[in-house]
SESE-122952 format. One line per 2 residues: number of its first residue (from 1); for each residue x, y, z of N, C-alpha, C, O. Coordinates in steps of 0.1 Angstrom, whole numbers, m for minus. Layout:
<sites>
NUM = X/Y/Z/X/Y/Z/X/Y/Z/X/Y/Z ~ ...
</sites>
This chain:
<sites>
1 = 1212/m741/2475/1221/m743/2474/1233/m731/2475/1232/m720/2468 ~ 1244/m734/2485/1255/m720/2487/1266/m723/2481/1272/m734/2483
3 = 1270/m714/2473/1286/m718/2464/1293/m713/2475/1288/m705/2482 ~ 1305/m719/2475/1316/m713/2482/1328/m708/2473/1330/m710/2461
5 = 1334/m701/2480/1347/m698/2474/1357/m695/2482/1354/m691/2493 ~ 1371/m698/2478/1380/m696/2492/1380/m683/2501/1384/m683/2513
7 = 1377/m674/2494/1374/m663/2503/1363/m662/2517/1364/m655/2527 ~ 1352/m671/2510/1341/m672/2520/1344/m686/2525/1340/m686/2537
9 = 1348/m696/2523/1351/m705/2532/1350/m709/2543/1342/m718/2546 ~ 1357/m700/2554/1355/m700/2567/1347/m694/2571/1345/m698/2583
11 = 1338/m685/2568/1326/m680/2570/1315/m687/2569/1306/m687/2578 ~ 1315/m696/2557/1304/m707/2553/1306/m717/2560/1298/m719/2570
13 = 1315/m726/2558/1316/m742/2562/1325/m739/2576/1324/m747/2584 ~ 1332/m729/2578/1334/m730/2593/1327/m723/2604/1332/m718/2614
15 = 1316/m724/2600/1304/m713/2607/1299/m724/2618/1290/m733/2617 ~ 1308/m722/2630/1302/m735/2643/1288/m732/2645/1284/m740/2653
17 = 1280/m724/2641/1266/m727/2648/1257/m734/2635/1244/m735/2636 ~ 1263/m739/2625/1255/m749/2616/1261/m759/2611/1273/m759/2610
19 = 1253/m768/2608/1261/m784/2601/1263/m779/2587/1253/m774/2581 ~ 1272/m780/2582/1274/m780/2568/1276/m792/2558/1285/m801/2561
21 = 1270/m794/2546/1276/m802/2538/1284/m799/2527/1277/m791/2520 ~ 1296/m801/2521/1304/m792/2516/1309/m805/2503/1313/m816/2506
23 = 1307/m800/2490/1311/m809/2478/1325/m800/2471/1325/m791/2463 ~ 1333/m805/2475/1343/m800/2464/1346/m808/2453/1351/m819/2453
25 = 1342/m803/2444/1340/m806/2427/1349/m801/2417/1357/m791/2420 ~ 1350/m806/2406/1353/m804/2393/1346/m800/2384/1339/m809/2380
27 = 1344/m788/2378/1335/m787/2366/1336/m794/2356/1326/m797/2350 ~ 1349/m800/2353/1351/m808/2343/1351/m820/2343/1353/m825/2332
29 = 1347/m832/2356/1348/m840/2361/1334/m844/2358/1325/m835/2360 ~ 1330/m857/2352/1320/m867/2349/1311/m869/2361/1300/m865/2360
31 = 1316/m874/2370/1313/m877/2382/1309/m866/2389/1299/m870/2396 ~ 1310/m855/2392/1307/m841/2395/1296/m836/2385/1292/m826/2390
33 = 1292/m838/2377/1281/m835/2365/1272/m846/2369/1262/m842/2376 ~ 1272/m856/2367/1261/m863/2373/1255/m861/2386/1243/m864/2387
35 = 1260/m858/2397/1258/m853/2407/1251/m841/2408/1241/m840/2417 ~ 1254/m831/2400/1250/m820/2403/1235/m817/2403/1231/m807/2408
37 = 1225/m826/2395/1209/m825/2395/1207/m831/2411/1200/m824/2419 ~ 1213/m842/2413/1211/m852/2427/1215/m839/2438/1205/m834/2444
39 = 1227/m832/2443/1229/m820/2450/1220/m812/2450/1216/m808/2461 ~ 1214/m806/2437/1205/m797/2436/1193/m800/2443/1190/m792/2452
41 = 1186/m811/2442/1173/m819/2447/1178/m820/2463/1170/m815/2471 ~ 1187/m824/2468/1193/m823/2481/1191/m810/2489/1187/m809/2500
43 = 1195/m800/2479/1195/m788/2488/1183/m779/2486/1183/m768/2492 ~ 1172/m785/2478/1156/m784/2480/1153/m789/2488/1146/m782/2496
45 = 1155/m801/2492/1148/m809/2503/1148/m802/2517/1139/m803/2526 ~ 1161/m795/2519/1167/m791/2532/1168/m776/2533/1173/m770/2543
47 = 1163/m769/2522/1162/m757/2522/1153/m749/2533/1155/m736/2534 ~ 1146/m754/2539/1139/m749/2550/1147/m752/2565/1142/m749/2576
49 = 1157/m757/2564/1162/m761/2579/1177/m752/2579/1188/m756/2576 ~ 1174/m740/2585/1182/m728/2585/1194/m732/2591/1204/m725/2589
51 = 1197/m742/2601/1209/m745/2606/1219/m756/2602/1227/m762/2609 ~ 1214/m759/2589/1222/m769/2578/1221/m760/2565/1211/m755/2562
53 = 1232/m759/2558/1241/m755/2548/1245/m766/2537/1257/m771/2537 ~ 1236/m769/2529/1242/m773/2515/1248/m765/2506/1243/m755/2502
55 = 1261/m770/2503/1274/m760/2500/1283/m766/2489/1285/m778/2490 ~ 1287/m762/2480/1295/m766/2468/1309/m755/2467/1309/m744/2473
57 = 1320/m760/2460/1331/m753/2459/1338/m758/2447/1340/m770/2447 ~ 1340/m752/2440/1351/m756/2429/1367/m756/2433/1374/m747/2437
59 = 1369/m766/2430/1382/m768/2444/1395/m769/2432/1407/m772/2435 ~ 1390/m765/2421/1399/m766/2409/1405/m751/2409/1416/m748/2406
61 = 1395/m742/2414/1397/m729/2411/1399/m721/2425/1402/m709/2425 ~ 1398/m730/2437/1396/m723/2451/1406/m733/2461/1410/m745/2458
63 = 1410/m727/2469/1417/m735/2479/1412/m736/2492/1410/m726/2499 ~ 1409/m747/2498/1402/m749/2510/1416/m752/2522/1427/m754/2519
65 = 1411/m752/2533/1420/m753/2546/1421/m769/2547/1414/m776/2540 ~ 1431/m774/2554/1431/m788/2560/1425/m790/2571/1431/m784/2580
67 = 1414/m796/2575/1415/m812/2567/1403/m811/2555/1398/m822/2551 ~ 1398/m800/2548/1391/m803/2536/1396/m803/2524/1393/m796/2515
69 = 1405/m812/2523/1410/m815/2507/1401/m826/2502/1394/m835/2507 ~ 1404/m820/2484/1400/m831/2476/1410/m843/2475/1422/m841/2473
71 = 1405/m853/2477/1412/m862/2472/1410/m874/2459/1416/m884/2455 ~ 1398/m866/2453/1395/m868/2441/1385/m860/2437/1382/m850/2444
73 = 1376/m864/2426/1364/m857/2426/1351/m863/2424/1352/m872/2415 ~ 1338/m864/2429/1336/m852/2442/1340/m857/2455/1339/m868/2458
75 = 1344/m848/2461/1349/m851/2478/1340/m844/2485/1338/m832/2483 ~ 1332/m851/2493/1321/m847/2502/1325/m845/2517/1333/m853/2521
77 = 1322/m837/2525/1328/m837/2540/1314/m833/2543/1309/m824/2536 ~ 1309/m837/2553/1300/m830/2568/1305/m823/2579/1309/m829/2590
79 = 1304/m810/2577/1309/m803/2588/1298/m800/2598/1288/m793/2596 ~ 1303/m806/2609/1292/m806/2622/1292/m794/2630/1304/m791/2633
81 = 1283/m788/2633/1282/m779/2644/1291/m779/2653/1292/m787/2662 ~ 1300/m770/2652/1308/m769/2672/1322/m779/2666/1332/m777/2672
83 = 1322/m788/2656/1331/m798/2653/1339/m794/2642/1341/m804/2635 ~ 1343/m785/2637/1345/m782/2621/1360/m787/2620/1365/m788/2609
85 = 1368/m790/2634/1382/m795/2629/1381/m808/2627/1392/m813/2627 ~ 1371/m816/2625/1375/m834/2622/1359/m835/2618/1350/m839/2625
87 = 1357/m828/2602/1348/m831/2592/1343/m847/2591/1350/m854/2598 ~ 1334/m851/2587/1331/m866/2582/1333/m865/2568/1329/m855/2562
89 = 1339/m875/2563/1338/m876/2550/1332/m890/2544/1335/m902/2547 ~ 1321/m883/2532/1315/m894/2527/1321/m900/2518/1328/m894/2510
91 = 1319/m912/2517/1324/m924/2507/1311/m933/2499/1314/m941/2491 ~ 1300/m931/2502/1293/m942/2498/1285/m937/2483/1291/m927/2479
93 = 1278/m940/2477/1267/m937/2466/1261/m927/2465/1251/m925/2472 ~ 1265/m918/2457/1262/m904/2459/1245/m903/2452/1244/m897/2442
95 = 1237/m909/2457/1223/m910/2454/1217/m901/2468/1221/m901/2479 ~ 1205/m894/2461/1198/m888/2470/1193/m894/2482/1192/m887/2492
97 = 1191/m906/2482/1186/m910/2494/1198/m915/2504/1196/m915/2517 ~ 1210/m921/2499/1219/m919/2508/1227/m906/2512/1231/m903/2523
99 = 1227/m901/2504/1232/m882/2505/1225/m880/2521/1231/m878/2532 ~ 1208/m879/2518/1200/m874/2532/1201/m882/2541/1198/m879/2553
101 = 1206/m900/2539/1204/m906/2553/1219/m902/2558/1220/m900/2570 ~ 1235/m899/2550/1243/m894/2557/1241/m882/2565/1246/m882/2577
103 = 1236/m872/2560/1228/m862/2569/1222/m863/2579/1224/m857/2590 ~ 1215/m872/2574/1204/m874/2592/1214/m882/2602/1215/m879/2614
105 = 1222/m892/2597/1233/m899/2605/1241/m889/2614/1244/m892/2626 ~ 1244/m876/2608/1256/m869/2614/1253/m857/2616/1262/m849/2619
107 = 1240/m852/2615/1236/m839/2620/1236/m834/2636/1229/m838/2646 ~ 1241/m826/2636/1236/m819/2652/1226/m811/2658/1223/m809/2670
109 = 1220/m806/2645/1210/m794/2643/1194/m804/2641/1193/m815/2636 ~ 1186/m798/2645/1173/m803/2643/1166/m800/2627/1165/m789/2623
111 = 1163/m814/2620/1159/m817/2607/1145/m819/2608/1140/m822/2598 ~ 1136/m818/2618/1122/m822/2622/1118/m818/2609/1125/m818/2599
113 = 1105/m815/2609/1094/m816/2597/1096/m807/2592/1088/m806/2583 ~ 1106/m795/2591/1110/m787/2583/1115/m793/2569/1113/m785/2560
115 = 1120/m804/2565/1128/m809/2554/1113/m816/2547/1104/m823/2552 ~ 1115/m810/2533/1106/m811/2526/1106/m825/2518/1116/m829/2512
117 = 1095/m833/2517/1095/m846/2513/1090/m849/2497/1079/m853/2494 ~ 1097/m846/2490/1095/m846/2475/1099/m859/2470/1103/m858/2458
119 = 1100/m869/2474/1103/m884/2470/1087/m890/2461/1087/m902/2457
</sites>
């Protein structure tokens, strides 16, 4: 998992060559705390997919550009390669299976057999 800060947001999240799942979180928020192990497992599952970045940013300590704004915590966006100005907002149950399906549904890069099957 990649940790993003305000100064690295453009370099990581807005990299047009990669798909990026970004979580904007608050370290004190209970929902964010519950999501942490799920998000870590998700990052492990996709760690061998070089064109996909699973990232998170403390939105209470860092600024993010529009349209990547936190409307509550956690806020999750999928920034597709080549389409960074229109990220897809995630609004479902943040389970490992649902987040993986969300990535697969919106990915523009190949997720073939390099994905770890750890369920």
